[in-house]
C-alpha positions as CSV (number, residue, x, y, z in Angstrom):
1,X,3.2,-63.7,-16.4
2,X,5.4,-61.5,-18.6
3,X,4.6,-57.9,-17.6
4,X,4.4,-55.7,-20.7
5,X,2.2,-53.0,-19.1
6,X,3.4,-52.4,-15.5
7,X,1.6,-50.3,-12.9
8,X,4.5,-47.9,-12.6
9,X,7.7,-46.9,-14.3
10,X,10.5,-44.5,-13.6
11,X,10.2,-40.9,-14.9
12,X,13.8,-40.2,-14.0
13,X,16.5,-39.2,-16.5
14,X,20.1,-37.9,-16.3
15,X,19.0,-34.7,-14.6
16,X,17.6,-36.5,-11.6
17,X,20.6,-38.7,-11.2
18,X,22.9,-35.7,-11.5
19,X,20.8,-33.8,-8.9
20,X,21.2,-36.7,-6.4
21,X,25.0,-36.8,-7.0
22,X,25.2,-33.1,-6.2
23,X,23.5,-33.7,-2.9
24,X,25.7,-36.6,-2.1
25,X,28.8,-34.5,-2.8
26,X,27.7,-32.0,-0.2
27,X,27.4,-34.6,2.5
28,X,24.3,-32.8,3.8
29,X,21.2,-35.0,3.5
30,X,18.7,-33.6,6.0
31,X,16.0,-31.1,5.0
32,X,17.5,-27.9,3.5
33,X,17.7,-25.7,0.5
34,X,16.7,-28.3,-2.1
35,X,13.5,-29.0,-0.2
36,X,12.8,-25.3,0.0
37,X,13.4,-24.9,-3.8
38,X,11.0,-27.8,-4.6
39,X,8.3,-26.3,-2.3
40,X,8.6,-23.0,-4.1
41,X,8.5,-24.5,-7.5
42,X,5.5,-26.8,-6.7
43,X,3.5,-24.0,-5.1
44,X,4.1,-22.0,-8.3
45,X,2.9,-25.0,-10.4
46,X,-0.4,-25.4,-8.6
47,X,-1.0,-21.7,-8.0
48,X,-0.9,-21.8,-4.2
49,X,0.8,-19.3,-1.9
50,X,2.5,-22.0,0.3
51,X,3.8,-25.5,0.0
52,X,5.2,-27.8,2.7
53,X,7.1,-31.0,1.7
54,X,6.9,-34.0,4.0
55,X,8.0,-37.6,3.9
56,X,4.8,-39.0,2.3
57,X,1.4,-38.3,1.1
58,X,0.1,-40.2,4.2
59,X,2.0,-37.7,6.4
60,X,0.6,-34.9,4.4
61,X,-2.9,-36.0,5.3
62,X,-1.9,-36.4,8.9
63,X,-0.6,-32.8,9.1
64,X,-3.6,-31.4,7.4
65,X,-6.0,-32.9,10.0
66,X,-3.6,-31.9,12.8
67,X,-3.4,-28.3,11.7
68,X,-7.2,-27.9,11.9
69,X,-7.0,-28.8,15.6
70,X,-4.4,-26.1,16.3
71,X,-5.6,-23.2,14.3
72,X,-7.0,-20.1,16.1
73,X,-9.5,-19.5,13.3
74,X,-12.9,-20.6,14.7
75,X,-14.3,-21.1,11.2
76,X,-11.7,-23.8,10.5
77,X,-11.0,-25.2,13.9
78,X,-12.0,-28.9,14.5
79,X,-12.3,-30.7,17.8
80,X,-12.7,-34.3,18.9
81,X,-16.2,-35.6,18.1
82,X,-16.8,-33.4,15.1
83,X,-18.3,-35.1,12.1
84,X,-16.3,-35.4,8.9
85,X,-17.7,-36.9,5.7
86,X,-15.5,-39.1,3.6
87,X,-16.0,-41.2,0.4
88,X,-16.1,-45.0,1.1
89,X,-13.4,-45.7,-1.5
90,X,-10.0,-44.3,-0.8
91,X,-6.6,-45.3,0.7
92,X,-6.2,-46.2,4.4
93,X,-4.3,-43.0,5.3
94,X,-7.2,-40.9,4.1
95,X,-9.0,-42.2,7.1
96,X,-6.4,-43.0,9.8
97,X,-5.6,-39.3,10.8
98,X,-9.4,-38.7,11.2
99,X,-9.6,-41.6,13.7
100,X,-6.3,-40.6,15.4
101,X,-7.7,-37.1,16.1
102,X,-11.0,-38.4,17.4
103,X,-13.3,-37.3,14.5
104,X,-16.6,-38.9,13.8
105,X,-16.3,-40.5,10.4
106,X,-19.3,-40.7,8.1
107,X,-18.8,-42.9,5.0
108,X,-20.7,-41.9,1.8
109,X,-21.1,-43.8,-1.4
110,X,-19.2,-43.1,-4.6
111,X,-20.4,-42.8,-8.2
112,X,-20.0,-45.9,-10.1
113,X,-18.7,-44.0,-13.1
114,X,-16.6,-41.1,-11.8
115,X,-15.4,-43.1,-8.7
116,X,-15.6,-39.8,-6.7
117,X,-18.5,-38.8,-4.5
118,X,-22.1,-39.8,-5.4
119,X,-23.1,-36.1,-5.2
120,X,-26.7,-36.8,-4.4
121,X,-25.8,-39.0,-1.5
122,X,-23.2,-36.4,-0.4
123,X,-25.9,-33.7,-0.4
124,X,-28.2,-36.0,1.7
125,X,-25.4,-36.9,4.1
126,X,-24.6,-33.3,5.1
127,X,-26.4,-32.2,8.2
128,X,-26.1,-29.5,10.9
129,X,-23.6,-31.9,12.6
130,X,-21.2,-31.9,9.6
131,X,-18.1,-29.9,10.3
132,X,-15.8,-31.0,7.5
133,X,-15.7,-32.8,4.2
134,X,-12.7,-34.7,2.8
135,X,-12.7,-34.6,-1.0
136,X,-10.7,-37.5,-2.5
137,X,-9.8,-37.1,-6.1
138,X,-9.5,-40.7,-7.2
139,X,-7.1,-42.1,-9.9
140,X,-6.4,-38.7,-11.3
141,X,-10.0,-37.5,-11.5
142,X,-11.0,-34.2,-9.8
143,X,-14.3,-33.9,-8.0
144,X,-17.1,-31.7,-9.2
145,X,-16.1,-28.8,-6.8
146,X,-18.8,-26.5,-8.1
147,X,-21.4,-28.9,-6.9
148,X,-19.6,-29.6,-3.6
149,X,-19.5,-25.9,-2.9
150,X,-23.2,-25.6,-3.6
151,X,-23.8,-28.4,-1.1
152,X,-21.7,-26.7,1.5
153,X,-23.4,-23.3,0.8
154,X,-23.0,-20.8,3.6
155,X,-22.5,-23.5,6.3
156,X,-19.3,-23.5,8.3
157,X,-18.0,-26.7,6.8
158,X,-14.3,-27.1,6.2
159,X,-13.3,-28.6,2.8
160,X,-10.0,-30.4,2.6
161,X,-8.5,-32.5,-0.2
162,X,-6.7,-35.8,-0.5
163,X,-5.2,-35.2,-4.0
164,X,-2.4,-37.8,-3.7
165,X,-3.5,-39.6,-6.8
166,X,-4.4,-36.6,-8.9
167,X,-1.4,-34.3,-9.2
168,X,-2.0,-32.1,-12.3
169,X,-5.7,-32.6,-12.6
170,X,-7.8,-29.5,-13.1
171,X,-11.4,-28.4,-12.7
172,X,-12.5,-25.3,-14.5
173,X,-8.9,-24.5,-15.1
174,X,-7.9,-24.7,-11.4
175,X,-5.6,-27.3,-10.0
176,X,-7.1,-30.1,-7.9
177,X,-5.7,-29.9,-4.4
178,X,-6.3,-26.2,-4.2
179,X,-10.1,-26.1,-3.7
180,X,-9.9,-27.0,0.0
181,X,-8.2,-24.9,2.7
182,X,-5.4,-27.5,2.3
183,X,-4.6,-30.2,-0.2
184,X,-2.3,-33.2,-0.1
185,X,-0.1,-34.7,-2.9
186,X,2.1,-37.7,-3.1
187,X,5.4,-38.0,-4.9
188,X,5.8,-41.8,-4.2
189,X,7.5,-43.8,-6.9
190,X,4.3,-44.9,-8.7
191,X,2.7,-41.5,-8.8
192,X,2.8,-38.6,-11.3
193,X,6.3,-37.5,-10.2
194,X,8.7,-39.4,-8.0
195,X,11.0,-38.3,-5.3
196,X,11.3,-41.9,-4.1
197,X,9.1,-41.3,-1.0
198,X,7.5,-37.9,-0.5
199,X,4.4,-35.8,0.0
200,X,3.3,-32.2,-0.2
201,X,0.6,-29.9,1.3
202,X,-0.5,-26.7,-0.3
203,X,-2.5,-23.9,1.2
204,X,-3.2,-20.2,0.8
205,X,-3.7,-19.7,4.6
206,X,-0.6,-18.1,6.3
207,X,-1.5,-19.4,9.8
208,X,-2.1,-23.0,8.6
209,X,1.2,-22.8,6.7
210,X,3.1,-21.8,9.8
211,X,1.3,-24.6,11.9
212,X,2.4,-27.1,9.2
213,X,6.0,-25.9,9.4
214,X,6.0,-26.5,13.2
215,X,4.1,-29.8,13.1
216,X,6.5,-31.2,10.5
217,X,9.5,-30.9,12.7
218,X,8.8,-31.8,16.4
219,X,6.4,-28.9,17.0
220,X,9.3,-26.6,17.6
221,X,9.8,-23.0,16.7
222,X,13.0,-23.3,14.7
223,X,11.4,-23.1,11.3
224,X,8.9,-20.3,12.1
225,X,9.6,-16.6,11.3
226,X,10.5,-14.3,14.2
227,X,7.1,-12.6,14.0
228,X,4.6,-15.5,13.6
229,X,1.0,-16.5,14.2
230,X,1.7,-19.5,16.4
231,X,3.5,-18.3,19.5
232,X,5.1,-15.2,21.1
233,X,7.9,-13.4,19.2
234,X,10.9,-15.6,18.8
235,X,14.2,-14.7,20.5
236,X,17.1,-13.4,18.5
237,X,19.3,-15.9,20.3
238,X,19.2,-19.1,18.2
239,X,20.4,-21.1,21.2
240,X,17.2,-20.1,23.1
241,X,15.0,-21.1,20.2
242,X,16.8,-24.3,19.3
243,X,14.6,-26.6,21.5
244,X,11.5,-24.5,22.1
245,X,8.4,-26.7,21.6
246,X,4.9,-25.1,21.1
247,X,2.8,-27.8,19.3
248,X,2.6,-31.5,19.8
249,X,4.2,-32.3,16.4
250,X,5.9,-35.1,14.5
251,X,9.1,-35.7,12.6
252,X,7.9,-36.2,9.0
253,X,10.7,-34.2,7.3
254,X,11.8,-35.1,3.8
255,X,15.4,-35.5,2.7
256,X,17.5,-33.2,0.6
257,X,17.8,-36.0,-2.0
258,X,14.0,-36.0,-2.3
259,X,13.9,-32.2,-2.6
260,X,16.6,-32.2,-5.3
261,X,14.6,-34.9,-7.3
262,X,11.5,-32.8,-6.9
263,X,13.1,-29.7,-8.4
264,X,13.9,-31.7,-11.5
265,X,10.6,-33.7,-11.6
266,X,8.4,-30.6,-11.4
267,X,10.1,-29.3,-14.5
268,X,8.9,-32.4,-16.3
269,X,5.4,-32.3,-14.8
270,X,3.5,-30.5,-17.5
271,X,4.9,-33.0,-20.1
272,X,4.3,-36.0,-17.9
273,X,0.6,-35.0,-17.5
274,X,0.2,-34.2,-21.2
275,X,1.4,-37.7,-22.1
276,X,-0.9,-39.4,-19.6
277,X,-3.8,-37.4,-21.0
278,X,-3.0,-38.7,-24.5
279,X,-3.2,-42.2,-23.3
280,X,-6.4,-41.3,-21.5
281,X,-7.9,-40.1,-24.7
282,X,-7.0,-43.3,-26.4
283,X,-8.6,-45.3,-23.6
284,X,-11.8,-43.4,-23.9
285,X,-12.0,-43.9,-27.7
286,X,-11.3,-47.6,-27.3
287,X,-13.5,-48.4,-24.3
288,X,-16.4,-46.0,-24.1
289,X,-18.9,-48.5,-25.6
290,X,-17.4,-51.7,-24.2
291,X,-20.2,-54.2,-23.5
292,X,-18.6,-55.6,-20.4
293,X,-16.5,-52.9,-18.8
294,X,-17.1,-49.4,-17.5
295,X,-14.2,-47.0,-17.6
296,X,-13.9,-43.9,-15.4
297,X,-15.9,-40.9,-16.5
298,X,-13.8,-37.8,-16.5
299,X,-14.7,-34.7,-14.5
300,X,-12.8,-31.6,-15.6
301,X,-9.4,-32.7,-16.8
302,X,-8.1,-35.8,-15.3
303,X,-4.4,-36.4,-14.9
304,X,-5.1,-40.2,-15.4
305,X,-3.2,-41.8,-12.6
306,X,-4.3,-45.2,-13.8
307,X,-7.1,-46.8,-15.8
308,X,-10.0,-48.3,-13.8
309,X,-11.9,-51.2,-15.3
310,X,-15.2,-52.0,-13.6
311,X,-17.3,-54.9,-14.7
312,X,-20.8,-53.8,-15.7
313,X,-23.7,-54.9,-13.5
314,X,-25.3,-58.0,-15.1
315,X,-22.2,-59.0,-17.0
316,X,-21.2,-62.6,-16.9
317,X,-17.5,-61.6,-16.6
318,X,-16.0,-62.2,-13.2
319,X,-13.2,-60.2,-11.7
320,X,-11.1,-63.4,-11.4
321,X,-11.5,-64.0,-15.1
322,X,-10.8,-60.4,-15.9
323,X,-7.5,-60.6,-13.9
324,X,-6.5,-63.8,-15.7
325,X,-7.2,-62.2,-19.1
326,X,-5.3,-59.1,-18.2
327,X,-2.3,-61.1,-16.9
328,X,-2.3,-63.1,-20.1
329,X,-2.2,-59.9,-22.1
330,X,0.7,-58.6,-20.0
331,X,-1.1,-56.2,-17.7
332,X,-0.2,-55.7,-14.1
333,X,-3.4,-54.9,-12.1
334,X,-4.6,-54.0,-8.6
335,X,-7.9,-53.4,-6.8
336,X,-9.2,-49.9,-7.0
337,X,-7.4,-48.2,-4.2
338,X,-8.7,-50.0,-1.0
339,X,-12.1,-50.8,-2.4
340,X,-15.0,-50.3,0.0
341,X,-12.9,-49.3,3.0
342,X,-15.9,-49.3,5.4
343,X,-15.9,-53.1,5.3
344,X,-12.3,-53.4,6.5
345,X,-11.7,-54.9,10.0
346,X,-9.7,-51.8,11.2
347,X,-13.0,-49.8,11.1
348,X,-14.0,-51.4,14.4
349,X,-11.7,-49.0,16.0
350,X,-13.2,-45.9,14.3
351,X,-16.1,-43.8,15.6
352,X,-17.9,-44.0,12.3
353,X,-21.2,-44.6,10.6
354,X,-22.4,-45.3,7.1
355,X,-24.8,-42.9,5.3
356,X,-27.4,-44.9,3.4
357,X,-26.0,-47.8,1.4
358,X,-22.6,-48.2,-0.1
359,X,-23.8,-50.2,-3.1
360,X,-21.4,-48.6,-5.7
361,X,-18.4,-48.9,-3.3
362,X,-19.3,-52.5,-2.8
363,X,-19.6,-53.1,-6.6
364,X,-16.2,-51.5,-7.0
365,X,-14.9,-53.7,-4.2
366,X,-16.1,-56.9,-5.9
367,X,-15.9,-56.1,-9.6
368,X,-13.3,-53.3,-10.1
369,X,-9.6,-53.0,-10.7
370,X,-7.2,-50.7,-12.4
371,X,-4.2,-51.0,-14.7
372,X,-1.3,-48.5,-15.0
373,X,-1.0,-45.4,-17.1
374,X,2.3,-43.9,-18.0
375,X,4.2,-40.8,-19.2
376,X,5.0,-42.5,-22.5
377,X,2.8,-43.9,-25.2
378,X,1.1,-47.3,-24.5
379,X,-1.1,-47.1,-27.6
380,X,-0.9,-50.8,-28.3
381,X,-2.6,-51.4,-24.9
382,X,-6.1,-50.2,-25.8
383,X,-6.9,-52.6,-28.6
384,X,-6.0,-55.4,-26.2
385,X,-8.3,-54.0,-23.5
386,X,-11.0,-53.7,-26.0
387,X,-10.7,-57.3,-27.0
388,X,-11.7,-58.6,-23.5
389,X,-15.1,-60.3,-23.3
390,X,-16.7,-62.7,-20.9
C-alpha cells in the first residue's frame, strides 16, 4: 500500500528544531524553565489558572485520579470502592488509573453519531452510588457539557475530563478539558501538537495543582511553595527539604526538550486547529448523506483529531472491505480508539459493571474505523471517501 493520507504527520518547522538545539547547547535536559514556560503558555491558551506538564497523556490521567485521593476537599475526595462512570469507548489509560486506585468502574454506552456518551443512558446510569464521571472527548469532539451538568445537578459528583484527543475543541466558547475539576491533554506525536512524548493537566483548583506538583516528582516537597496546602510550612534550608516526601507519588516528569518544543507548538496551535476544522468542514460536506457510512456528528466546535467512518446498520459493506478500499485509495486507518473496551480481556481484573447494553460501542467495535486529519489541506481526500460503496 502506498500511503497518501497517513494517520499523522509532523507539525514541526525550523523554530522547533532551533528550540531543541538551544536546549542541547545548555547541557541541561531535566525538567526546568522551558517546561515552566510551556505550562504557563498552555494554561493561558485554554483559560485555566494552572497547568502541569507530565511525560504523557496517560500519566496525566493517572495523576488526575491520584490527586482526588489526596485532596482534603470532602466534595472532591475519592476513596477505594467509589463508583465512577466511564464511556465504553476510549483508550486503555482512561481506565487503568481507575482500576489501580480501586474505583468501581461502570461502563456506559456511547452515541453512534457523536461517539461520546449516550446522554440518555448516562442519565439512567447515575445513581446515589455515583461519585465521579469521566468525560472522554473522542476524536476531537467535545461532550455536551450543559446536559452532563444537568444530569449531575446538585449531587456531589466529581467531573473529570480525558481530553487527550481533543485539544482545541470548544463547547459554548469554553475549551474542552476545562469543564471538569481537572482535564488531561496529550502532546504525543500523532496529536494536535507534538512534543515527542508529553501530557498536560489543567485545573483552577490551587490545592489540586499543588498535589499534582508533588505527585509528578516522587511525592516530595521540593516543587511546592513555602506556604502550601499539602504539608506543614517548608524549611528555608534547601538541604532539609531536598528529600522530604509527603505523598506516595511517581516520577512522570517531562524533559526540557519537550517543554521547549511545547513553547513553539502552542504558538502554532490556533492555526493548526483552524486548518483541521477546514478539513472537517469538507468532510461534512462530502459525507453527510453517504448511503453506507456515518461520520461523527459535531458537538460544539470539534478540533477534528481524525475522521471516523462507521458503517451504517444494515449496510452490506463490511469493515474488512472498507479497510481494503481505503488502503487502495492510499488511506492509513485504525480502529476507533480501543473500540468497546468492556470486552477486553484485561477487564477481568477490574471491579466493574456494564450499565444496560453497549450496542453502539459494539457496533463501533465491529464496523468502525478512523482515518487521519492534518494541519494542512487534504481536500482531494474527500471525493475519494465519498466514492466508497459496498
